[in-house]
N, C-alpha and C positions, 0 to 999 in steps of 0.2 A: 447274823448279827441279831442279838436279842432285842426285844421291844424295849426293855428297860434301858439298855445301852443306847439305843437310837433316841429314846426320849431324853436321856441325859445329854447327848450331843446336841439335840435340837434346843434344849433349854440353855445350854452354854452359848450356842450361836445367837439365840434371842437376847440373852443377857449382854453379850458382846455388842450386838447391834444397838441396844438401848444405851449402853455406856458410851459408845461412839457418838450417838445422836446427842446425848447430854453434854459431852465434852465439846463437840464441834457444832452443835446446834446453836441457833441464834435466838436469844431472849430479847425480842424487840422492845419489851417493856422497860428495859434498862435505860432507854432514852427518855422515858416518861418523866415529866416534870418541867419546871421553869428554869431556864438557863439565862445567865446574865452575860452580856458582852464584855470582853476584856479588850478595850480599844487599842492599847499599846502593843498587843500581840497580833493585830489585824493588818491586812494589806488591802486597802480600799481601792487600789488601782487608780483609775482616773476620776473616781467618784469622790464627793466631799466626805470627809471622815465622819463617821457616826459617833456621837458622844455617849449616848446611852441606848441600850437596846436589850430586849428580852425575846426569847423564843420559848414558847410552851408547846410541848409535844404530848399528845395523849393517844396511845394506841390501845384499843380495847376491843377484843373479839372481832378483829379484822377491820374495825373502823379506825381511821387515823385522822386526828385533828392537829394541824400545825398552825399556831397563831404567832404572828410576828408583830413587834411593837418597837419602832426605832425613832430616835429624834436626833437632830443635829442643827447647828446654827449655820445659816448661810445668808449672805446679803442682808445682814442685820435683822434676820427673822428666825424664829424657831420653827423647824419643819418636823412634823410628825408623820410617820408612815405606819399604818396599821393594816394588817392583812391576815386572813385566815383561810385555810384550805381544810375542808372536812368531807370525808367520804370513805367508802369501803376501799380496802387495799386494791390499788390499780384501777379504781373506777374513774371514769372521765366525768368531770364536773364542769358544768357551764355556769359560771358565776356572774357573768355580765355579757352584754352583746359583744361578740367578737373575742371573748376570753374563755379559754378552756384550761383546766388544770387536772393533772393526774398525780396522785401521791401513792407511792408504793415502796416496798422493800426490795432491794437488790442485794441479796445475801445479808450482810450486816450493815448496810448503808441505807438510809432513808433518802429517797429521791423524789423531789417535787419538780414536775415539768409543767411550765405554764406557757401557753401559746396565746399571744395577744397581737392582733393586727398582722398576722402572718409571721411574727418573730417568736422564737422559742427561747425561754430562759430556763436553765436547769440549775437547781440547788441540790447539792449532795451533802447530807449530814452523816458524820461518822464520829465515833468515840475514839479518843486517844488513850494511850497507856497511862498517862498522868491523870486521867479522870476528866479532862476537858473535852469539849465537843468542837469539831471543826466543821464549818459550812463553806463549801466551795461553790461559788456562783459564777456561771458563765452565761453571757448574753451576747447576741449579735452586735458586732461593731464596738464592743467594749472590752477593756482588759478584764481578765479574771479577777474576782474578788475573793479574798480569804478572810473569813470571820472566825474568831475563836471565842468560845463561851465557857463559863464555869457554872456548875450547878448551884442554884440558890438555896 
C-alpha cells in the first residue's frame, strides 16, 4: 500500500469520526438562557402548583450555573423560592451546612443532585423536539414532579 493511499484512508477515517462526533455530539450550550414555566403543561404531584417560574442555565467552559426562581400562592401568602447551583461540571458544592449539590451532564441531560439532611433530590433537565425543556424532579417521600419550560 502506498503512503499516499494510506494517508487518504486515514484522512477519510478522521473526517468520518469528526462528522459522527458533530452529528451525535452534545452541544450543552443549547440549554443556555432563561426558561419560563408553562404551568398548564406541568404535573406538580402532591406539591402546590407553581404559578410563575424561571430557570436560567449558563454552561461555559465546563462551569455550570443553574438558577431557579419560583413563586406560588399558598395559605393566603405569596411564596418565593430562589436557588442557584454553580460549579465545575460534576464538582461537589457545599452550599450550606448539611447541603451538598452536584451539577453535571449525563449525555444530553443536565442533572442536578442535591443532598440535604441525608435526603437526595434529583433534577433532570432535557430538551424536547418542540423546543421546550422538561425538568423531572424526584425526591424522597414525594411524588415525581414534571415541569415544562419555554425559552424566553
